N, C-alpha and C positions, 0 to 999 in steps of 0.2 A: 410802127415805132416800138422799139424795145426799151423797156424801163429797167434801169439798173439800181434804182433807189433801194429796193429791198435787198439786193445782193451786196451793195456797198456797206450796209450796216453790218452784215455778217463778216465781211472782210475787216472792218474796223474792229470788231470784237476780237477776231483772231490776232490782229496786230497788237491789241492791248494785252492779250493773254501772253503772247510771245515776249513782249516787253517786260511783263511781270516775271516771267520765268527767268529772265536775265538777272533781275535784282533779288529774286527770292532767297538765294543763299545769304545775301547781306541782311535781309530782313530776319532770317533765322538767327543770325548772330545776336541781334538786339532783342528778339523775342524770348530766346532761351540760351544765354551765353554759356551755361554750365554743361550743355550737351554737345556743343560744337566741337568738331575735331580741329585742333590747332593747325594741322597740316593742310586742311582744306580752306582755311581762312586766308584772306589776302595778306601778303607779307607785311603790309603796313599795320595790320591789326594783331599779328601773331603774338608779339610781346605783351600787349595789353591783355589778351585773352589768357595767356599763361599766368599773368599776375592775379587774375580772378581765381 
């Protein structure tokens, strides 16, 4: 019988890391808004960033 318990934990961690990578740019905006490139920010936030 093959046990996948140890392998699925590794896959779960990789999925969590990939999900974090998707939102990391948004987190960067809030952690340090003065260094963010306005062009790389989502359109809905660009005017707000320019006001800072």
